[in-house]
N, C-alpha and C positions, 0 to 999 in steps of 0.2 A: 850123209844126205839120204833120207828114206827113199827106197826104190819106188814106193807107191805114188810119190809126188811127180806130177807131170808139169814140165816147164814149157814155156812157149818155144824155146829153142828145140826141145824134143819134137814138138808138133811140127815146127817148120822143117826140121831135118827129115821127118817122115814124109813130108810133102815135097821133097826134092830141093829144099833150100841149102845153099852153101853157107855154113855157119862158122864164125870164128870170133876171137877176142884178142885184145892186146891190153896189157897192164893189169889192173885190178878187176877181177871178175867176181863171181860169187865167193864170199868168204867174210870172216874166218869160218872154217869148218873142216870136216874130215870126210874123206870118201872111202876109207879103208873097208868099212863094213857094208858098203853098197856095191852095186854092180857097175857103177860108173868108173871109167878109166881116165876121164879128164873133166875139167871144170864144167859145171852145168851151163855156164854162159857160152861155151864153145871151146874149140881147140885153140890153144894159145899160139900167138904169133908175137914173140918177144925177142927174137934173135938179133934184130937190127938195133944197135945201141950207139949212143954218143960216146966218144972217147973221154970227153970231159964236160962236166956240167957244174953249176954252182952247188954249194953244199945244200942238202935237203931236197934236191930235185932228182927224180929217177933218171937213170941213164937210158931207159927204154925210149926209143924213137917211135912214138905212137903212130904218127902219120905215115912214116915209111913202112912200118909193119902193116898198116892198113893197105898201103899200095902193094906190098908183097902178097897180102891175102887176095886182093883183087886180081893180081897177075896170074894166080893159080886157078881162078874161077873160070869154068867153061863159059863161053860168051853168051850162051842162051840160058844160063842157070841163074835164078834169082838168089839173092844173098841176104844175110842178116849178120851184122857185125857189131860187137860191143867194144867201144873204145873207152876203157876205164882208167883214166889217169889217176895216179897217186897224188897229184897236186889238185887242190891246195892243202892236202893233209900235212901235218907236222911230221918231222922237225923243220924249222926254218933256219937259215943262216942269219944270225943276229946282226941287225943293222943293214942287211942287204937292200931293203926297200929304200931307205934314205940314201944309201950310196948310189942307187940307180937313178937318183934325181927326183924322187918324190918329195913333195913339199909337206912337211909335217903340219904346217899351219892350215893346210886345206883338208886334213883328215878329220872326219866327223866321228867322234867317239860315242858309241851307244851309251845311253844314260845309266845303264846298269853296271858300267865299268868306270873307274876313276880316270879322269882326264889328266894324265901325266906324260912327260916326255917318253918314258919307257913304254907306256901303252900305245902312244902314237907310232913309235918305232915298230912295235910288234905288229900293229895293224898294217903298216907300210910293207913289212915282210910278207904278210898274208896277201896283200893286193898284188905283190910281185909274182907270187906263185899262181894266183888266179890268171894273171896275164900269160904265164907260161901255158896254162891250159888253153886259154883263148887262142894263142898262136898255133897250138897243135890242132885245135878244131878248125881254124881257118885254113890250115894246110890240107886237112882232110876234105874240106868242102872244095878246095881248089882241085884236088885229085879227082873227085867225083865229076866236077865240071869238065875237066880236061878229057875225061873218058866218056863224056856225054851221058852220064848216069844221074846227074843231079836232079833233073826234072822229075824223074820217076823213082826217087828215093825218099822214103819217109824218115825224117831226121828228128830225133828227140834229144834235147839237151837238158839234163837235170843233175841232181846231186844226191848224196846218200845221207847226209846229216848237216846240221848247222855249223856255223863257223867255230873252229876249235878254240874257243875262249870261255872263261867262266860264265855260267848261267846261260850258255848258248848250246853248244853241242851236248847231247845226252840229256837235254831237258825238253819238256813238252811246250815250253813257251815258244812264241813265234820264231825267235832267233835260233831255236834248236830244231823245230819241226817244219817250219814253212820253207819249202825248197824252191829254188829257181826252176822255172820250166819254160822252155821255148821249143816250139814245134814248127817244122817246115816240111812241106811237100809241094813243091812248085807246080806240079801238074794237077794237083787235086785240091789244095787248100788256098783259100783267098788270103793274101798276105795283109800285113799291117793292121791286125786286129788284136785287141786285148779282151780275153774272155774271163769273166769273174766267177764262173761256176766253181764249186769246191770239188776237188778230185783228190784221190789218194794214189800213190804209186802202184797199188795193186790193180789199178785200172789200165796200166800200160800193156800187160800181157794180152788180155782180150782185145785191146785196140789193135795190136800188131796182127793178131790172127784174123780179125775182121777185115783189116786192110788188105790182107793176103787172100781173102775170099775163103777162109777156112772156118769150119764150125768150131765154136768155143767149147772146150771140155767142161762138163758139169763141175768138176773139182775146182775150177777157177771161180773164186768168189767176187772178183772185181767185175766191173761193168765197162764195156767198151766206150771210149770217148769219140768214136767216129761221128756220131750225130753232131757233136760240138765242132769237130774239125771241118766237116763239109758244109756246115752252116755258114752263111755270109754275114751273120749278125755279130755284134760285139756286146760286151757286158754280160749280164745273166741270160743264158740261153734256155737252160732246163731248170725251172723253178724247184724241181725235186732235188737238185744237187745244191742244197743250201746249207750243208754242214758236213763235217767229217768226224769220224771217231779215231782216236789215237790211243796208244798204250806203250808202256815201257816195262820191261822186266830187268834183266841184267845187261849192262853195257860192258862192264869189266868186273873182275873179282876185287871188291873193295869194301866188304863187310865181314865182321867176325864169322868164321865158319862158312863163308860163302853165302850168307844171307842176301836177300834181294830187296831192293827198294822198288816195289811195284806201284805203278800209277795207271790210271785210265782217264780219258778226257774226251770232251766234245767241243769242237770249235765251229761256231756259226759266224754269220756276218757281224753280229753284235757282241758275242760273248765267247770267252774261253773259260770253260768249267773243268776243273781237275779234281779227281778223287785220288788221294794218296792213301794206300792201304796200310802202310807202316810208318805213320808220322813219328814214331819213337826212334826211327833210324835217321842217320845223316844222309840226305839225298845225293850229295856229291862224293860219297865215300866216307869212311870213318876217319876221324882226325888222327888216330893212332896209326902210325905207318905199318905196324905189324900186320894189319888186316887188309892191306892193299897189295895188288899184284906187283906194283913197282916199288914197294916198300917206301912210299912217301905218302904224306897225308892227303886225304881227299883224292883218291886215285882215279875217280871218274872224270876228273878234269885233266886234260893233257898237260904234261910238264912244259912250262913256258914262262917268259918274262911276265906275261899278263897274270898268270897264276901267282907268281911270287909277289907281284905288286898288291894284289887283292888280299893275300894272306897277311902281308905286313900291316894292313890297315885294321887288323882285328882289335887292337887296343888303342886306337886313336879316335879322334872325334869323327872320323869318316868311317866308323866301323860298319855302317849300313851296307857298304859295298861288300864287306866280308860276309855279312848275314845274307845278302841277296845271293851270293855265290855258294856258300857252304852251310848256312844256318838251317836248322830243322824247320819243317813246314807243317802247317796244320793238315787235318784230314781232308778239308775242302778248300779249294781256291776258286775264286770267281773274279774275272777281270772284264771291264768294259773296254773292248778293243778300239773303240772310237776315241774316247777321252784318255785312254791309257794304253797306247799301242805297244809299249815296252813291257807291259804287264808287271808294273812295280807296286801297285796298290791293290792288295787283296781285299775285296769288299764282301767276301762270303759271310763274314760274321755280323754284317750290318742288318738290322731289322728291316731296313728299307728294301733290301734285295732278297729277303727270305723267300718270297714267292718265285723269284727267278732261280734261286738255288734249288728249291724243291722241284720245280718243273724240269730243269736240266738234269738233275740227279735221277728223276723218274725215267726220262728218255734214255740216259746213259745206262742205268741199271737194267731197263727193259732190253736194250740191245745186248748187254753182257749175258743175260739169261737166254736170250734168243740164240746167241752164238755159242752157248754153253762154255763161257769163259771159265777156266778153272778157278779164278779168284772169287767167283760168286757161287760156285757149285761144290765147294768144299774139297777141291782137288789141287790145292796149292802145291802139293808135293811134286806134281808134274814138273814144275819149274824149280822148286827148291832142291830136289834130289836128282835132277838130271845130271849125267856125267859132264864134267867140265874139264877140258883137256888143255886149256891154255894156262898161262902163268897164274899162280895163286899167291896167297900172302905168305906169312911166316911158316905156314904149314909145309910149304915146299921150298922155303928160302927164296921165294919170289921168282922161281923158275918154272918152266913148263912141266906140268905134272907127268907127262909121258917121259920126259928126260929124267925127272926126279925118281920115278919108280924103278928105273933101271940102274940107279946108283947103289953101291954097296952101303951098308950101315955106316961104315967109317967115312965114306965120301959124303953121305947125307949129314953126318954130324959136323963135318968141316964146313959144309955149305951153310948150315944153320948158325954155326959160330960166327961166320963172317957176316951173315945177315943181321944177327943181333948187334954186332959192332956198328953196323950201318944205322939201324933204327934207333939205337940208344943216343945217337948224336942229335936226334931231332927233338926240338922243344915240345913236340906233341906226343912223345913217347909216354905211354901209360895214361894218356888222357881218356877220360870217360865220355 
């Protein structure tokens, strides 16, 4: 984590705030070569744990750790706390959702996924873990209320990526990039409003600082949302917030030699326009398991029942589900988000929409040049050659590079031999 980067938690700490986190903070990443001694989100409070939980659920008792954090806070000191639950991340306990009483017939399967009993069960498991998060959040709010802190606490609830299903998480389509967002500050914000302005999560840091009455450092590129929060209006409040830019580089190691599938996009009220810089690559990871960190095909999609179901449809009449999740994509994608909310029908190649494509591409390209994006300034190597310390493909036998490099040549050979035995059993082994 570069020392020159200033986080909102740094600024709040410097201004006398009591700062902490429980669960998942900043990460994945490494602090060894920086001056930091703990997670940038704050000092961890993870010691209070459940004795037993269902499979796939963290034993961290998030709410009780929050209570412990508050118990150590001087009564007159303001605080900032990051409650980062690992739920609803995978893995899930297979069938747990239906066993909990959820009705499979009432589950709505998104149109980019096949509607099968296995898919409905996987979605039920997902919903069950969302409920676990909801319960932890409810307990945290109860703790604030019982300590008479609720009215003067700004609470933001959001997520870090889309649902962990094919064509959702790690994709720029709405199911991968559009996050839930609920904000409450009883003493300051008028409740029961829905605001439709476009915002990005980079807007949160300056919002927190403005709420605390602290000047926003120039290094922060986001813009505070406080004008939206203190407004009493609903709907679109600031006409200038009518689109957002998005981008993706690497989510996981899942291409030959660690290559990257880079994309940039602009999302407005009417359109989603995506530019894929490497349409020759597979967007969800290479089909050959050797090139994926987990030594299974299409490594950018989390291992799950839903992944297995969509992969099995490759050679059936329902192969479109396979193509939607794993198939190669053109350099340009355009979707009418009103008539095609799931972004299933790419109209970028239609002459009818050529002017829209040209216009949005001009806006996107202009922004990329303005912000000196390496993908348009000839500095791709910044991404391609950056050190990667997590698990790699067959190069390291699918294990963490830092662990791999400390192995003896004999140990490395043994790891590779076992890895090849694993990948050769895949029907995708050797696939181009």
